[in-house]
TIMI-2910 file (N, C-alpha, C, CB; in pm, 1 decimal, decimal comma, always signed):
<rs>
+----------+----------+----------+----------+----------+----------+----------+----------+----------+----------+----------+----------+------+
!      n_x !      n_y !      n_z !     ca_x !     ca_y !     ca_z !      c_x !      c_y !      c_z !     cb_x !     cb_y !     cb_z ! resn !
+----------+----------+----------+----------+----------+----------+----------+----------+----------+----------+----------+----------+------+
!  -2045,4 !   +755,3 !   -870,7 !  -1997,6 !   +847,9 !   -770,9 !  -1849,2 !   +821,4 !   -746,3 !  -2079,4 !   +835,4 !   -640,2 !  Unk !
!  -1772,1 !   +925,1 !   -730,4 !  -1629,6 !   +909,0 !   -703,3 !  -1595,9 !   +964,7 !   -566,3 !  -1545,1 !   +978,1 !   -811,3 !  Unk !
!  -1488,1 !   +915,3 !   -513,9 !  -1441,5 !   +959,4 !   -383,2 !  -1294,1 !   +995,0 !   -397,5 !  -1463,9 !   +849,2 !   -273,0 !  Unk !
!  -1255,2 !  +1109,3 !   -345,2 !  -1116,6 !  +1150,9 !   -348,5 !  -1058,9 !  +1133,5 !   -208,9 !  -1102,5 !  +1297,9 !   -397,8 !  Unk !
!   -947,9 !  +1062,3 !   -200,9 !   -880,3 !  +1041,0 !    -73,6 !   -752,5 !  +1122,5 !    -77,7 !   -851,1 !   +888,3 !    -47,0 !  Unk !
!   -736,7 !  +1215,4 !    +15,5 !   -619,9 !  +1303,4 !    +16,8 !   -518,3 !  +1258,0 !   +120,4 !   -661,9 !  +1447,6 !    +44,5 !  Unk !
!   -391,9 !  +1267,7 !    +84,2 !   -283,3 !  +1238,9 !   +177,1 !   -237,8 !  +1367,3 !   +243,4 !   -165,5 !  +1170,5 !   +105,1 !  Unk !
!   -175,9 !  +1352,4 !   +359,6 !   -117,9 !  +1467,9 !   +427,1 !     +0,3 !  +1522,4 !   +347,7 !    -74,0 !  +1430,8 !   +569,4 !  Unk !
!    +69,2 !  +1433,9 !   +277,3 !   +183,1 !  +1473,4 !   +193,7 !   +183,1 !  +1383,3 !    +70,0 !   +320,2 !  +1462,5 !   +272,8 !  Unk !
!   +252,1 !  +1421,8 !    -38,6 !   +253,8 !  +1340,0 !   -160,8 !   +316,2 !  +1202,8 !   -137,2 !   +330,0 !  +1412,3 !   -271,3 !  Unk !
!   +272,4 !  +1104,1 !   -215,1 !   +328,8 !   +969,8 !   -205,3 !   +471,7 !   +970,0 !   -257,3 !   +242,8 !   +868,2 !   -283,5 !  Unk !
!   +562,5 !   +911,0 !   -181,7 !   +703,1 !   +900,1 !   -219,4 !   +736,6 !   +751,7 !   -229,2 !   +796,9 !   +973,6 !   -116,0 !  Unk !
!   +787,8 !   +710,5 !   -344,1 !   +828,3 !   +571,6 !   -362,4 !   +965,0 !   +552,4 !   -298,1 !   +831,6 !   +532,9 !   -513,6 !  Unk !
!   +967,3 !   +477,2 !   -189,0 !  +1090,0 !   +448,4 !   -114,2 !  +1064,6 !   +322,6 !    -32,2 !  +1132,3 !   +569,8 !    -21,8 !  Unk !
!  +1165,9 !   +263,8 !    +29,7 !  +1142,4 !   +147,7 !   +116,1 !  +1055,3 !   +185,8 !   +236,7 !  +1276,9 !    +88,3 !   +164,1 !  Unk !
!   +959,6 !    +99,9 !   +270,4 !   +869,4 !   +124,0 !   +383,4 !   +862,4 !     +0,9 !   +471,9 !   +728,3 !   +162,3 !   +334,0 !  Unk !
!   +842,6 !    +21,8 !   +601,4 !   +816,7 !    -87,5 !   +694,7 !   +667,5 !   -120,3 !   +688,7 !   +861,1 !    -49,9 !   +840,9 !  Unk !
!   +629,4 !   -229,5 !   +751,2 !   +487,8 !   -267,1 !   +755,2 !   +406,1 !   -159,3 !   +825,0 !   +469,4 !   -402,4 !   +826,7 !  Unk !
!   +457,7 !   -107,0 !   +935,3 !   +387,0 !     -3,8 !  +1011,3 !   +370,3 !   +123,9 !   +927,7 !   +462,8 !    +27,5 !  +1142,3 !  Unk !
!   +475,2 !   +160,8 !   +853,5 !   +466,3 !   +279,4 !   +767,8 !   +364,2 !   +259,1 !   +656,3 !   +603,5 !   +312,6 !   +707,8 !  Unk !
!   +359,1 !   +137,5 !   +599,2 !   +259,3 !   +108,3 !   +496,0 !   +117,9 !   +120,6 !   +551,8 !   +281,2 !    -32,4 !   +438,5 !  Unk !
!    +97,0 !    +69,2 !   +673,2 !    -35,2 !    +80,1 !   +737,0 !    -77,5 !   +226,0 !   +747,4 !    -33,9 !    +15,0 !   +877,4 !  Unk !
!    +12,4 !   +308,9 !   +793,6 !    -17,1 !   +450,3 !   +812,0 !    -38,8 !   +520,5 !   +677,9 !    +95,9 !   +518,2 !   +889,2 !  Unk !
!    +47,4 !   +491,7 !   +581,9 !    +39,6 !   +554,7 !   +450,8 !    -88,9 !   +518,0 !   +377,8 !   +159,4 !   +515,5 !   +367,0 !  Unk !
!   -123,1 !   +389,6 !   +380,2 !   -242,7 !   +342,0 !   +309,6 !   -369,8 !   +357,5 !   +391,9 !   -225,4 !   +197,1 !   +271,1 !  Unk !
!   -353,5 !   +398,5 !   +518,8 !   -466,4 !   +416,1 !   +610,8 !   -548,0 !   +286,6 !   +623,2 !   -557,0 !   +531,8 !   +562,8 !  Unk !
!   -474,0 !   +177,7 !   +652,3 !   -536,5 !    +47,1 !   +671,6 !   -488,8 !    -11,6 !   +804,0 !   -503,7 !    -49,1 !   +553,3 !  Unk !
!   -563,4 !   -109,5 !   +853,9 !   -524,9 !   -176,3 !   +977,9 !   -423,4 !   -286,0 !   +947,9 !   -648,9 !   -235,0 !  +1049,8 !  Unk !
!   -349,1 !   -330,0 !  +1050,2 !   -255,6 !   -440,6 !  +1029,4 !   -324,7 !   -566,9 !   +977,6 !   -183,3 !   -471,8 !  +1159,0 !  Unk !
!   -448,2 !   -589,6 !  +1018,1 !   -524,2 !   -706,2 !   +972,8 !   -548,7 !   -700,0 !   +821,8 !   -658,2 !   -715,4 !  +1048,2 !  Unk !
!   -588,4 !   -584,5 !   +773,3 !   -611,7 !   -566,5 !   +629,6 !   -480,0 !   -580,9 !   +553,9 !   -676,1 !   -427,9 !   +600,8 !  Unk !
!   -372,7 !   -519,3 !   +606,7 !   -242,3 !   -529,8 !   +541,7 !   -198,3 !   -674,3 !   +528,4 !   -138,1 !   -451,1 !   +619,1 !  Unk !
!   -215,2 !   -752,6 !   +634,7 !   -176,2 !   -893,7 !   +629,6 !   -252,9 !   -967,7 !   +520,6 !   -200,1 !   -961,0 !   +765,5 !  Unk !
!   -383,3 !   -942,8 !   +510,3 !   -464,6 !  -1009,1 !   +407,5 !   -419,7 !   -967,4 !   +267,4 !   -614,2 !   -975,9 !   +427,2 !  Unk !
!   -395,2 !   -838,3 !   +248,6 !   -351,8 !   -789,1 !   +117,7 !   -217,8 !   -849,6 !    +79,0 !   -342,3 !   -636,1 !   +118,0 !  Unk !
!   -121,5 !   -849,3 !   +172,5 !    +11,6 !   -899,3 !   +140,7 !    +12,2 !  -1050,9 !   +123,1 !   +109,8 !   -859,3 !   +249,5 !  Unk !
!    -75,6 !  -1120,3 !   +194,4 !    -86,4 !  -1265,1 !   +177,9 !   -130,6 !  -1298,5 !    +36,3 !   -184,9 !  -1324,7 !   +280,2 !  Unk !
!   -221,6 !  -1218,1 !    -18,2 !   -269,2 !  -1240,4 !   -155,0 !   -158,1 !  -1217,7 !   -257,8 !   -387,7 !  -1148,1 !   -185,3 !  Unk !
!    -62,4 !  -1132,5 !   -225,8 !    +47,6 !  -1101,3 !   -317,6 !   +174,0 !  -1181,6 !   -288,7 !    +79,4 !   -954,1 !   -310,9 !  Unk !
!   +173,8 !  -1263,2 !   -183,6 !   +293,6 !  -1327,1 !   -130,6 !   +381,3 !  -1398,3 !   -233,2 !   +253,9 !  -1423,6 !    -27,9 !  Unk !
!   +328,2 !  -1482,7 !   -321,0 !   +420,1 !  -1553,8 !   -411,4 !   +507,8 !  -1460,5 !   -496,0 !   +340,6 !  -1643,8 !   -503,5 !  Unk !
!   +451,4 !  -1351,4 !   -543,0 !   +526,0 !  -1257,9 !   -627,3 !   +600,5 !  -1152,8 !   -544,8 !   +431,5 !  -1189,1 !   -724,9 !  Unk !
!   +546,6 !  -1118,5 !   -428,5 !   +600,9 !  -1008,4 !   -348,7 !   +727,2 !  -1047,2 !   -272,7 !   +496,6 !   -959,7 !   -251,1 !  Unk !
!   +726,4 !  -1161,8 !   -208,8 !   +840,0 !  -1202,0 !   -126,3 !   +833,7 !  -1136,9 !    +11,0 !   +971,3 !  -1166,0 !   -195,3 !  Unk !
!   +936,1 !  -1159,9 !    +89,9 !   +942,8 !  -1109,5 !   +227,2 !  +1017,2 !   -976,1 !   +232,3 !  +1011,7 !  -1212,2 !   +319,0 !  Unk !
!   +984,6 !   -890,4 !   +330,6 !  +1062,6 !   -767,8 !   +348,0 !  +1205,0 !   -802,9 !   +391,6 !   +995,2 !   -673,8 !   +452,0 !  Unk !
!  +1299,0 !   -722,1 !   +350,0 !  +1439,5 !   -744,9 !   +383,1 !  +1479,4 !   -645,9 !   +492,0 !  +1531,3 !   -730,0 !   +256,8 !  Unk !
!  +1526,3 !   -697,3 !   +604,8 !  +1564,1 !   -610,4 !   +715,5 !  +1446,6 !   -531,1 !   +770,4 !  +1672,4 !   -516,2 !   +671,7 !  Unk !
!  +1326,0 !   -587,0 !   +759,3 !  +1207,4 !   -519,5 !   +811,6 !  +1149,6 !   -414,6 !   +717,9 !  +1240,1 !   -455,5 !   +941,7 !  Unk !
!  +1208,1 !   -397,6 !   +599,4 !  +1159,3 !   -297,6 !   +504,0 !  +1125,7 !   -363,4 !   +370,7 !  +1263,9 !   -186,0 !   +483,7 !  Unk !
!  +1015,4 !   -317,5 !   +310,6 !   +984,0 !   -357,7 !   +174,3 !  +1067,2 !   -270,1 !    +81,4 !   +829,7 !   -344,9 !   +143,5 !  Unk !
!  +1129,9 !   -332,0 !    -18,8 !  +1212,8 !   -257,3 !   -114,0 !  +1123,8 !   -169,0 !   -201,4 !  +1297,2 !   -354,3 !   -202,3 !  Unk !
!  +1187,8 !    -80,0 !   -275,0 !  +1111,8 !     +7,2 !   -365,7 !  +1035,7 !    -76,6 !   -467,8 !  +1206,0 !   +107,1 !   -437,7 !  Unk !
!  +1095,2 !   -185,1 !   -516,3 !  +1028,0 !   -272,5 !   -612,9 !   +904,5 !   -336,2 !   -549,6 !  +1124,6 !   -381,9 !   -664,1 !  Unk !
!   +917,5 !   -380,9 !   -424,6 !   +804,3 !   -441,8 !   -355,2 !   +694,3 !   -339,1 !   -329,7 !   +850,0 !   -504,4 !   -222,8 !  Unk !
!   +731,1 !   -218,0 !   -288,6 !   +632,3 !   -111,9 !   -264,7 !   +562,0 !    -78,8 !   -395,7 !   +699,9 !    +15,7 !   -204,8 !  Unk !
!   +635,8 !    -69,8 !   -504,1 !   +575,3 !    -42,1 !   -634,8 !   +476,3 !   -152,5 !   -672,0 !   +684,6 !    -28,8 !   -743,9 !  Unk !
!   +511,9 !   -278,8 !   -643,6 !   +424,2 !   -392,5 !   -670,9 !   +294,5 !   -381,4 !   -589,8 !   +496,4 !   -525,2 !   -638,8 !  Unk !
!   +306,2 !   -345,5 !   -462,6 !   +188,9 !   -329,0 !   -375,5 !   +100,5 !   -215,9 !   -427,6 !   +232,5 !   -300,3 !   -229,0 !  Unk !
!   +161,8 !   -104,0 !   -464,9 !    +87,4 !    +11,5 !   -514,7 !    +18,4 !    -21,1 !   -647,2 !   +181,1 !   +132,2 !   -532,1 !  Unk !
!    +86,4 !    -96,9 !   -734,1 !    +23,5 !   -136,6 !   -861,0 !    -98,0 !   -225,1 !   -836,4 !   +124,5 !   -210,3 !   -950,7 !  Unk !
!    -92,2 !   -307,1 !   -732,0 !   -203,7 !   -396,4 !   -700,7 !   -319,8 !   -323,7 !   -633,1 !   -155,9 !   -509,1 !   -611,8 !  Unk !
!   -289,8 !   -230,5 !   -541,8 !   -394,6 !   -170,5 !   -459,4 !   -414,2 !    -20,7 !   -479,3 !   -364,7 !   -196,0 !   -317,2 !  Unk !
!   -335,6 !    +40,3 !   -564,5 !   -355,2 !   +182,8 !   -595,0 !   -265,0 !   +274,4 !   -516,6 !   -496,4 !   +221,3 !   -569,4 !  Unk !
!   -247,3 !   +392,8 !   -573,3 !   -165,5 !   +495,2 !   -510,8 !   -249,5 !   +570,5 !   -408,3 !   -107,3 !   +592,3 !   -616,8 !  Unk !
!   -200,3 !   +585,3 !   -287,7 !   -274,7 !   +662,8 !   -188,7 !   -296,9 !   +805,8 !   -239,4 !   -199,5 !   +664,3 !    -53,0 !  Unk !
!   -419,7 !   +854,9 !   -224,3 !   -452,1 !   +989,8 !   -267,8 !   -514,2 !   +995,9 !   -404,3 !   -331,1 !  +1073,2 !   -266,2 !  Unk !
!   -531,8 !   +881,0 !   -469,0 !   -591,5 !   +882,4 !   -601,7 !   -743,7 !   +886,5 !   -592,2 !   -546,4 !   +760,1 !   -682,1 !  Unk !
!   -808,4 !   +919,5 !   -703,4 !   -954,7 !   +918,5 !   -709,7 !   -998,5 !   +774,1 !   -730,5 !  -1008,9 !  +1012,1 !   -824,8 !  Unk !
!  -1094,6 !   +731,3 !   -651,6 !  -1145,2 !   +594,8 !   -662,5 !  -1294,6 !   +599,4 !   -689,2 !  -1114,7 !   +513,2 !   -534,2 !  Unk !
!  -1343,9 !   +499,6 !   -763,0 !  -1486,8 !   +489,2 !   -788,8 !  -1552,3 !   +413,5 !   -675,0 !  -1514,2 !   +419,7 !   -924,0 !  Unk !
!  -1666,4 !   +463,6 !   -632,5 !  -1743,3 !   +396,0 !   -528,6 !  -1866,0 !   +334,0 !   -591,4 !  -1783,0 !   +493,6 !   -415,0 !  Unk !
!  -1901,4 !   +215,0 !   -546,3 !  -2024,5 !   +151,9 !   -594,3 !  -2143,2 !   +229,4 !   -540,0 !  -2031,9 !     +2,2 !   -551,7 !  Unk !
!  -2241,7 !   +251,2 !   -625,4 !  -2360,3 !   +329,3 !   -583,9 !  -2449,6 !   +249,1 !   -493,9 !  -2439,7 !   +376,4 !   -705,1 !  Unk !
+----------+----------+----------+----------+----------+----------+----------+----------+----------+----------+----------+----------+------+
</rs>
């Protein structure tokens, strides 16, 4: 079974704050912290409160593009 998650607008690769990532990925701050902690050695810290385009791309490669089709376990 597949599930389609739709965004209000298309995904744009640009610098994002933590709060913007939460909203974009539709996750809670708690989930975001756990996800980013797992990526921390390679990801690094946000600069000036924003994740760079390279960091956002790294996060998206790890957890998927918002709005993509995902497989659900039956």
